[in-house]
C-alpha positions in Angstrom: 0.0 0.0 0.0 1.3 3.4 -0.9 1.1 5.4 2.4 2.9 8.4 1.0 0.2 8.8 -1.8 -2.5 8.5 0.9 -0.9 11.1 3.0 -0.5 13.4 0.0 -4.2 13.0 -0.9 -5.2 13.8 2.7 -3.0 16.8 2.7 -4.4 18.1 -0.6 -7.9 17.6 0.7 -7.2 19.6 3.9 -5.5 22.3 1.8 -8.4 22.6 -0.6 -10.9 22.6 2.3 -8.9 25.3 4.0 -8.8 27.4 0.8 -12.6 27.0 0.3 -13.2 27.9 4.0 -10.9 30.9 3.7 -12.7 32.1 0.5 -16.1 31.6 2.1 -15.0 33.8 5.1 -13.8 36.5 2.7 -17.1 36.4 0.7 -19.2 36.5 3.9 -17.3 39.7 4.9 -17.7 41.1 1.4 -21.4 40.3 1.3 -21.9 42.1 4.5 -20.3 45.2 3.0 -22.3 44.8 -0.2 -25.6 44.6 1.6 -25.0 47.9 3.3 -24.1 49.4 -0.1 -20.4 49.6 0.8 -19.6 48.7 -2.8 -16.0 49.8 -2.9 -15.0 47.7 0.2 -17.0 44.7 -1.0 -15.4 45.0 -4.5 -11.9 44.8 -3.2 -12.6 41.5 -1.5 -14.5 40.1 -4.5 -11.6 40.9 -6.8 -9.2 39.2 -4.5 -11.4 36.1 -4.4 -11.8 36.1 -8.2 -8.1 36.5 -8.8 -7.4 33.5 -6.6 -9.3 31.4 -9.1 -12.7 31.1 -7.3 -15.8 31.7 -9.4 -19.5 31.4 -8.9 -22.7 33.1 -10.4 -23.2 35.1 -7.2 -19.6 36.4 -7.2 -19.9 37.5 -10.8 -23.2 39.2 -10.2 -21.9 41.1 -7.2 -18.7 42.1 -8.9 -20.8 43.5 -11.8 -23.3 45.2 -9.5 -20.5 46.8 -7.5 -19.5 48.7 -10.6 -23.0 49.1 -12.0 -24.5 50.8 -9.0 -21.5 53.1 -8.7 -22.1 54.2 -12.3 -19.0 52.5 -13.6 -20.8 50.6 -16.3 -17.9 50.0 -18.5 -16.1 48.2 -15.7 -19.2 46.0 -15.1 -19.1 44.6 -18.6 -16.5 41.8 -18.2 -18.2 40.4 -15.1 -21.8 40.5 -16.6 -20.4 39.1 -19.8 -18.8 36.1 -18.0 -22.0 35.6 -16.0 -24.3 35.5 -19.0 -21.9 33.4 -21.1 -21.3 30.7 -18.5 -24.5 30.7 -16.4 -27.2 31.7 -18.9 -29.6 29.0 -17.8 -29.8 30.1 -14.2 -29.5 33.9 -14.2 -32.2 36.5 -13.4 -33.2 38.2 -16.6 -32.5 41.6 -14.9 -28.8 40.9 -15.4 -29.4 40.9 -19.2 -30.9 44.4 -18.8 -27.9 45.6 -16.8 -25.5 44.1 -19.3 -27.3 45.8 -22.1 -27.1 49.1 -20.3 -23.4 48.6 -19.6 -22.7 47.9 -23.3 -24.5 51.1 -24.2 -22.1 53.0 -22.0 -19.3 52.3 -24.5 -21.7 52.7 -27.5 -21.9 49.0 -28.4 -25.5 49.6 -29.3 -25.9 46.6 -31.8 -24.7 44.1 -29.1 -26.8 45.9 -26.5 -29.9 45.5 -28.6 -29.4 41.8 -29.1 -29.1 41.4 -25.4 -32.3 43.3 -25.0 -34.0 40.9 -27.4 -33.0 38.1 -25.1 -34.2 40.1 -22.1 -37.6 40.6 -23.8 -37.9 36.9 -24.6 -37.3 35.9 -20.9 -38.9 38.6 -18.9 -42.4 38.5 -20.2 -44.6 41.5 -19.1 -42.0 44.3 -18.6 -42.4 47.9 -19.7 -38.8 48.3 -20.6 -38.8 45.3 -22.9 -42.1 46.3 -24.5 -40.8 49.9 -25.1 -37.6 48.5 -26.7 -39.5 46.2 -29.0 -41.8 49.1 -30.0 -39.0 51.5 -30.6 -36.3 49.6 -32.4 -35.3 52.7 -34.3 -34.7 54.6 -31.0 -31.2 55.8 -32.1 -32.7 57.5 -35.2 -35.3 59.2 -33.1 -32.8 60.4 -30.5 -30.6 61.7 -33.3 -33.7 63.6 -34.7 -34.4 65.1 -31.3 -30.7 66.0 -30.7 -29.0 69.4 -31.3 -31.5 71.5 -29.5 -29.1 72.5 -26.7 -25.7 74.2 -26.8 -23.4 73.3 -24.0 -21.6 76.2 -22.2 -18.4 76.3 -20.3 -18.6 76.0 -16.5 -15.7 76.5 -14.1 -17.1 75.6 -10.7 -16.7 71.8 -10.8 -14.3 70.1 -8.3 -12.4 66.9 -8.5 -15.2 65.3 -6.4 -18.9 65.0 -7.1 -20.9 68.1 -8.1 -24.6 67.6 -9.1 -28.3 68.3 -8.3 -28.5 71.9 -9.5 -31.6 73.9 -8.7 -32.8 77.5 -8.8 -33.6 79.6 -5.8 -35.5 82.9 -6.1 -32.5 85.1 -5.6 -30.7 84.4 -8.9 -28.5 81.7 -7.5 -27.9 78.1 -8.4 -28.0 75.7 -5.5 -26.1 72.4 -5.9 -24.7 69.5 -4.0 -20.9 68.9 -3.8 -18.5 66.7 -1.9 -15.7 69.2 -2.3 -15.5 69.6 1.5 -15.6 72.7 3.8 -14.2 76.1 3.1 -11.0 75.1 4.9 -10.4 72.3 2.5 -11.0 69.7 5.1 -13.4 67.0 3.9 -16.0 65.2 6.0 -16.4 61.5 6.6 -15.8 59.3 3.5 -18.9 57.6 2.3 -18.4 53.8 1.9 -20.8 53.6 -1.1 -18.2 55.2 -3.4 -15.4 56.4 -1.1 -16.2 60.0 -1.8 -16.7 62.7 0.9 -20.3 63.3 2.0 -22.2 66.0 0.1 -23.1 69.5 1.3 -25.2 72.2 -0.3 -23.6 75.2 -2.0 -24.9 78.3 -3.7 -23.4 80.2 -6.7 -24.7 83.4 -8.3 -25.8 83.1 -11.9 -24.6 85.5 -14.6 -27.9 85.4 -16.5 -26.6 86.4 -19.9 -24.5 83.3 -20.3 -25.3 81.0 -17.3 -21.7 81.3 -15.9 -21.5 80.7 -12.1 -19.5 82.7 -9.6 -17.4 81.1 -6.9 -19.6 78.7 -4.8 -20.3 79.2 -1.1 -21.7 76.7 1.4 -25.2 77.7 2.3 -25.8 79.0 5.8 -27.8 77.5 8.6 -28.4 74.0 9.9 -29.1 72.3 6.6 -25.6 70.9 6.1 -24.5 68.1 8.4 -21.8 65.5 8.5 -24.0 63.3 6.2 -25.4 63.7 2.7 -27.5 66.7 1.7 -28.6 67.2 -1.9 -31.5 67.9 -4.4 -33.3 71.2 -3.3 -36.4 72.9 -4.4 -37.5 76.4 -3.3 -40.8 78.1 -2.9 -41.6 81.1 -5.0 -41.1 83.5 -2.1 -37.8 81.9 -1.2 -38.8 81.3 2.4 -39.2 77.5 2.2 -36.8 74.9 0.9 -37.3 71.1 0.5 -34.1 69.1 0.3 -32.8 65.5 0.5 -30.7 64.3 3.4 -29.6 61.0 4.8 -31.9 59.7 7.6 -30.5 62.1 10.2 -33.0 63.9 12.4 -32.3 65.8 15.7 -28.7 64.5 15.6 -29.8 60.9 15.5 -28.9 58.7 12.5 -31.7 56.3 11.6 -31.5 53.1 9.6 -33.8 50.3 8.2 -34.0 46.8 9.6 -30.8 45.8 7.8 -28.9 48.7 9.3 -28.7 50.7 6.1 -29.1 54.5 6.2 -31.6 55.6 3.5 -32.7 59.0 2.3 -35.5 61.4 3.4 -36.9 64.7 2.3 -36.8 67.6 4.8 -38.3 71.1 4.9 -36.6 74.3 6.2 -37.6 77.9 6.5 -35.4 81.0 5.9 -35.1 83.3 9.0 -32.4 85.8 9.9 -30.5 85.2 6.7 -30.1 81.5 7.4 -32.0 78.2 7.1 -33.7 76.9 10.2 -36.8 75.0 11.6 -35.7 71.8 9.8 -38.3 69.1 9.8 -38.7 65.8 8.0 -41.8 65.2 5.9 -44.5 62.9 7.3 -44.4 60.3 4.5 -40.7 59.5 5.0 -39.8 56.1 6.4 -36.8 54.3 7.8 -37.6 51.4 5.5 -37.4 53.1 2.1 -35.9 56.2 0.5 -37.8 59.4 -0.3 -35.7 61.9 -2.2 -35.2 64.6 -4.8 -38.1 67.0 -4.3 -39.4 69.5 -6.9 -42.3 71.9 -6.4 -45.0 72.8 -8.9 -45.0 76.4 -10.0 -47.9 77.3 -7.7 -46.4 75.4 -4.8 -49.4 73.1 -4.3 -47.7 69.9 -5.4 -44.4 68.2 -4.5 -42.9 65.7 -6.9 -40.2 63.3 -5.7 -38.6 59.9 -6.2 -39.0 56.9 -3.9 -38.9 53.1 -3.7 -41.8 53.0 -1.3 -43.9 49.7 -1.3 -46.1 50.4 -4.3 -43.2 51.4 -6.6 -42.8 49.1 -9.6 -39.1 49.7 -10.1 -35.8 50.5 -8.3 -37.3 54.0 -7.8 -40.5 55.6 -9.1 -41.8 59.2 -9.3 -44.6 60.4 -7.0 -46.6 63.5 -6.4 -48.2 64.7 -3.1 -50.5 67.6 -2.5 -49.4 70.4 -0.2 -52.4 71.9 1.6 -52.8 75.5 2.6 -51.9 74.8 6.2 -48.6 73.2 5.1 -49.7 69.6 5.7 -49.6 66.9 3.1 -52.0 64.6 1.3 -51.3 61.0 0.4 -48.4 60.4 -2.1 -49.6 59.2 -5.5 -47.5 57.1 -7.9 -47.3 58.9 -11.4 -48.2 55.6 -13.1 -47.0 53.3 -15.9 -46.5 56.0 -18.5 -43.7 57.5 -16.4 -42.5 54.7 -14.2 -40.8 51.5 -15.3 -39.2 48.5 -13.7 -35.9 50.5 -13.8 -34.9 53.8 -12.2 -37.0 57.0 -12.6 -35.5 59.7 -10.5 -34.4 63.4 -10.1 -37.7 65.0 -11.2 -37.9 68.8 -12.1 -41.1 70.7 -12.9 -40.5 73.7 -15.3 -42.5 76.9 -15.4 -44.8 75.5 -18.1 -45.6 72.4 -16.0 -43.3 70.1 -18.1 -41.8 67.3 -16.0 -38.1 66.5 -16.7 -36.6 63.5 -15.1 -33.8 60.9 -15.4 -34.5 57.2 -16.2 -32.7 54.1 -17.3 -36.0 52.3 -17.8 -37.1 54.3 -20.9 -35.1 53.8 -24.1 -32.0 55.9 -24.1 -28.3 56.1 -25.0 -27.0 54.4 -21.9 -27.1 54.8 -18.1 -29.5 57.5 -17.0 -30.9 59.7 -19.7 -33.0 62.9 -19.3 -36.6 62.7 -20.5 -39.4 65.3 -20.7 -43.2 64.8 -20.4 -45.8 67.4 -20.8 -49.0 67.9 -18.7 -52.3 66.7 -20.2 -55.9 66.6 -19.0 -56.9 65.4 -15.5 -53.4 65.8 -14.0 -51.7 63.1 -16.1 -48.6 63.5 -18.2 -47.8 62.5 -21.8 -45.5 59.7 -22.8 -41.9 60.7 -22.0 -39.6 61.9 -24.8 -35.8 61.6 -24.7 -34.3 65.1 -24.9 -31.4 63.9 -27.1 -27.8 64.9 -27.4 -25.7 66.7 -26.1 -27.6 66.6 -22.8 -27.8 62.8 -23.0 -24.7 60.6 -23.6 -23.8 57.0 -23.2 -23.1 57.6 -19.5 -25.3 58.8 -16.6 -27.0 62.2 -17.3 -29.4 63.5 -14.7 -30.6 66.4 -12.5 -31.8 68.6 -15.4 -33.2 72.1 -14.7 -34.2 74.8 -17.1 -35.2 78.4 -16.8 -37.8 78.5 -19.6 -37.6 82.3 -19.9 -33.9 82.6 -20.4 -33.5 79.1 -21.9 -30.4 78.7 -19.7 -30.2 75.5 -17.8 -28.0 73.0 -16.0 -27.6 69.2 -15.7 -25.1 66.7 -14.3 -23.2 63.9 -15.9 -20.4 61.5 -15.2 -19.4 61.4 -18.9 -15.7 61.3 -19.8 -13.9 64.5 -20.1 -15.2 65.9 -16.8 -13.2 67.2 -13.9 -14.6 65.1 -11.1 -16.8 62.0 -10.4 -19.9 63.9 -11.4 -19.9 67.4 -13.0 -22.4 70.1 -13.6 -22.8 71.3 -17.2 -24.6 74.5 -18.3 -26.5 74.9 -21.6 -28.5 77.2 -23.8 -31.7 75.8 -25.4 -31.7 76.8 -29.1 -34.8 74.9 -30.3 -38.0 73.6 -28.8 -38.1 69.9 -28.1 -40.5 67.6 -29.9 -43.1 66.7 -27.3 -46.1 65.6 -29.4 -46.6 62.6 -31.5 -46.3 62.8 -35.3 -47.0 59.3 -36.7 -48.5 58.4 -40.0 -49.2 55.3 -42.2 -48.7 55.1 -45.9 -48.8 52.2 -48.3 -49.4 51.1 -51.8 -52.5 49.3 -53.1 -51.9 46.6 -55.7 -53.6 43.8 -57.6 -52.8 40.7 -55.6 -52.1 38.6 -58.7 -50.6 41.0 -61.3 -49.0 43.4 -58.8 -50.5 46.3 -60.8 -50.6 49.6 -59.0 -54.3 50.4 -58.3 -55.0 54.2 -58.6 -58.3 55.7 -57.4 -58.9 53.0 -54.8 -61.0 54.0 -51.8 -59.0 53.6 -48.6 -60.6 54.0 -45.2 -59.1 54.6 -41.7 -61.2 53.1 -38.9 -60.8 52.9 -35.2 -60.7 49.5 -33.4 -64.5 49.7 -33.1 -64.9 50.0 -36.9 -65.9 53.7 -36.8 -64.7 55.5 -39.9 -62.2 58.3 -39.0 -60.7 59.3 -42.4 -61.2 58.4 -46.1 -58.9 58.9 -49.1 -58.2 57.6 -52.6 -54.9 56.3 -53.9 -52.9 58.5 -56.2 -51.6 57.5 -59.7 -48.9 55.3 -58.1 -51.5 53.5 -55.8 -50.2 55.3 -52.7 -52.4 56.3 -49.7 -51.5 58.1 -46.4 -53.2 58.9 -43.1 -52.0 60.8 -40.0 -52.3 58.8 -36.8 -52.3 59.2 -33.0 -49.8 57.4 -30.7 -50.7 54.3 -28.7 -53.9 53.5 -30.7 -55.2 50.7 -32.8 -56.6 51.2 -36.3 -58.1 49.3 -39.2 -57.1 50.2 -42.8 -59.6 49.1 -45.4 -59.4 49.3 -49.2 -62.3 49.1 -51.7 -62.3 49.1 -55.4 -64.8 48.2 -58.1 -64.2 44.7 -59.5 -62.2 43.8 -56.4 -63.0 42.2 -53.0 -62.3 44.6 -50.2 -59.4 43.9 -47.9 -58.1 45.3 -44.6 -55.2 45.3 -42.2 -55.0 46.0 -38.4 -52.4 48.5 -37.2 -51.3 49.4 -33.6 -49.2 52.5 -33.2 -46.4 52.8 -30.7 -44.9 55.6 -28.5 -42.2 56.9 -31.0 -42.7 60.6 -31.7 -41.9 60.6 -35.4 -42.7 57.3 -37.1 -43.8 56.0 -40.5 -45.7 52.8 -40.9 -45.6 51.1 -44.3 -48.8 49.0 -44.8 -49.3 47.7 -48.4 -52.7 46.4 -49.3 -53.4 43.8 -52.0 -56.8 43.4 -53.6 -58.1 40.2 -55.1 -60.2 40.2 -58.3 -63.9 39.7 -57.4 -67.3 40.8 -58.8 -70.0 39.0 -60.7 -68.8 39.6 -64.3 -67.8 36.0 -65.0 -70.7 34.4 -63.2 -74.3 33.6 -64.2 -76.5 35.8 -62.0 -80.3 35.6 -61.7 -83.0 36.8 -59.3 -83.3 34.6 -56.2 -79.5 33.9 -56.0 -77.8 34.6 -52.7 -75.2 37.4 -53.5 -73.1 36.3 -50.5 -72.6 32.8 -52.0 -71.8 34.2 -55.4 -69.1 36.4 -53.8 -67.9 33.6 -51.6 -68.5 35.6 -48.5 -68.2 34.4 -45.0 -71.7 34.0 -43.4 -72.9 37.1 -41.6 -73.6 35.9 -38.1 -75.1 37.6 -35.0 -74.5 37.2 -31.3 -77.2 35.5 -29.2 -80.1 37.9 -28.6 -78.3 40.7 -30.4 -78.9 42.6 -33.6 -75.7 44.8 -33.9 -73.2 44.2 -36.7 -70.2 42.3 -35.4 -66.7 43.5 -36.3 -66.0 40.2 -38.1 -69.1 40.8 -40.3 -68.2 44.3 -41.4 -65.6 43.3 -43.9 -68.1 40.9 -45.6 -70.7 43.7 -45.7 -68.1 45.9 -47.4 -67.9 43.3 -50.2 -71.7 43.5 -50.6 -71.4 47.3 -50.8 -68.6 47.0 -53.3 -70.8 44.8 -55.6 -73.7 47.3 -55.3 -71.4 50.1 -56.3 -69.9 48.1 -59.2 -73.4 47.2 -60.6 -75.7 50.3 -60.2 -78.8 48.4 -61.2 -78.3 45.6 -58.7 -81.0 45.4 -56.0 -81.0 43.0 -53.0 -83.3 41.8 -50.2 -81.7 41.2 -46.9 -83.2 38.2 -45.1 -82.3 37.8 -41.5 -82.8 34.7 -39.4 -82.6 33.5 -35.8 -82.1 30.1 -34.1 -85.0 28.3 -32.5 -84.3 29.3 -28.9 -86.9 31.7 -27.4 -90.5 31.9 -28.5 -91.6 32.4 -32.1 -92.9 35.9 -31.6 -89.7 37.1 -30.0 -87.5 35.5 -32.7 -89.6 37.2 -35.5 -89.0 40.5 -33.7 -85.3 39.9 -33.3 -84.8 38.9 -36.9 -86.6 42.1 -38.0 -84.1 44.1 -36.0 -81.2 42.2 -37.5 -82.5 42.9 -41.1 -83.0 46.6 -40.3 -79.5 46.9 -38.8 -78.0 45.2 -41.8 -79.9 47.4 -44.3 -79.0 50.5 -42.3 -75.3 49.6 -42.4 -75.3 49.1 -46.2 -77.1 52.4 -46.8 -75.2 54.6 -44.3 -71.7 53.1 -44.5 -71.8 52.4 -48.2 -73.8 55.4 -49.5 -76.2 53.1 -51.3 -79.6 54.4 -52.3 -82.3 53.0 -50.0 -84.5 52.0 -53.0 -81.9 49.3 -53.8 -81.9 47.5 -50.5 -84.8 46.0 -48.7 -85.0 43.7 -45.7 -87.2 41.4 -43.8 -86.9 39.1 -40.7 -87.9 35.4 -40.9 -87.4 34.4 -37.3 -86.9 30.7 -36.9 -89.0 29.8 -40.0 -86.0 28.9 -42.3 -83.6 26.9 -40.2 -80.6 25.3 -42.0 -80.2 22.3 -39.7 -82.1 20.1 -37.3 -82.0 22.6 -34.4 -85.7 23.2 -34.1 -87.7 23.4 -30.8 -87.0 20.5 -28.5 -84.0 19.2 -30.4 -80.7 19.4 -28.4 -78.0 21.3 -30.2 -74.6 22.8 -29.4 -74.0 26.6 -29.4 -72.1 26.3 -32.7 -75.0 24.5 -34.3 -77.4 27.2 -33.2 -75.2 29.9 -34.4 -75.5 28.6 -38.0 -79.1 29.7 -37.9 -78.3 33.3 -36.7 -77.5 34.7 -40.2 -78.4 37.1 -42.9 -78.8 36.3 -46.6 -78.6 38.8 -49.5 -81.1 37.7 -52.2 -80.8 39.3 -55.6 -84.1 40.9 -56.6 -82.9 42.6 -59.8 
């Protein structure tokens, strides 16, 4: 027996066990840091473990996330890439979304779109996926929206983080910065990103060009040793709402996991400084409430939160501010605005337009800035990307705009900046596109010969078959209709000697979009058939049977296309006259069935006359009740619903 080999095997087993135990201890420590959002500390340990040769899906996820949630999307790519390549069968689809966003950060849009296709396949009902599939040409639209802002030079940025600009009522810009105190001494380092904590600063605006004077830390008790950011001021300048870590009356609060989250506070201006600081009543230790912005009249406060009814990582909300300064109940802004991603940093302009940052709506990468305009009943329109140069492949956020001077500011972590986040100023040079401009156009052709069919009637109908517009094709067989966004339509074509045809179209949320819907008509008509009085026109034209619902007399949507073919024949042959004969099944009593069939005949005749423009002298109608059944289903005979439906029909008998 080879004892040496046995000893070596035991030694190796102990060594491997020791390594695994050591790695597990490191990972436990790293996970503890990760769970309290100490991403930098956690990442250092994760990298050590990965470099030692250890690998698992969880390690790859957290390494990628440690970069992703610190807005270092490019650095997240190799970890997400390895995760998705090696463990594709077991990953959460959300990592496909994060990987796609990370690829966009280095403008690998084609690859990012392919990943989003995988995400859409796996995720099911997800607004981000649906939006992507409906706006595959998003880069073209963003390009069309771009160029409406001119960036201006700004010299107040530091080597740290500078962001969250807002206007007060004194011609100053208030913003958050981690540049430290006036003595140059920085506060405690934040373990999320190892940057100093943020304070609020003010800087006078030179209105002609938006240049800012040397910043000064704002006075009063607003700034603490923890984070303060994202302000919004009342019109009279006496009240400010701002974001701060959960720090009230010198006590730091945390959730059940020990994490310090964000809250909104309110302060008043007295004796040339901010005082009377109070937290808002809808704050919570268990979720963040942050980034306030007031409506122009000061009666509504908009903010971001991940409170329990949010659908994504953060949603936008609005709450009423009552005359006595108390608050109503926060309301989620709904699915038009909020996605399963991040919607954050709202800003309400003078006109009531809402600007916000999102990575859930389709953009160039990271957070993009979007605008949505107010509509009736307090709702907002679908959001529109504001385009370049405000938006880039990195995070772009905290957008504010003076709509009178057209001077504004936003923040970004794009390359070329001075610090971790920088504030950029801009001048708006053109109005943004904030209304939908979609249309459909197509060509009508002969289905067999492909001949272009000029002078063809084309109708635009809503999804209830109500006619909205009518046109005729030009010499090249082309038609065109203007459309609304997010609606369903039916497009129907009629021409003498042809059977009518139709297509169904559902519009999307893209501002400028053209749909190409060709229509092909099949030769029809009666010219090659022997026709005599008493024949059923529906059978001669090979129409589907015109059925009715039980106890109903309205024209069903599936019957309308067949009636359009009847109308086309009446137009093609001006001397043709028909008699509409409507029938019921045997259920209910004879008297009622006769009454119901009369109603069906009248509704059918009315449709042909009113929808087709046919002279009423050419169309008559009569109800026959259950007197002309086409099968065995008379009184007392058991039949299925499908068998009974065969008797609920209309016939079109040629009279002349």
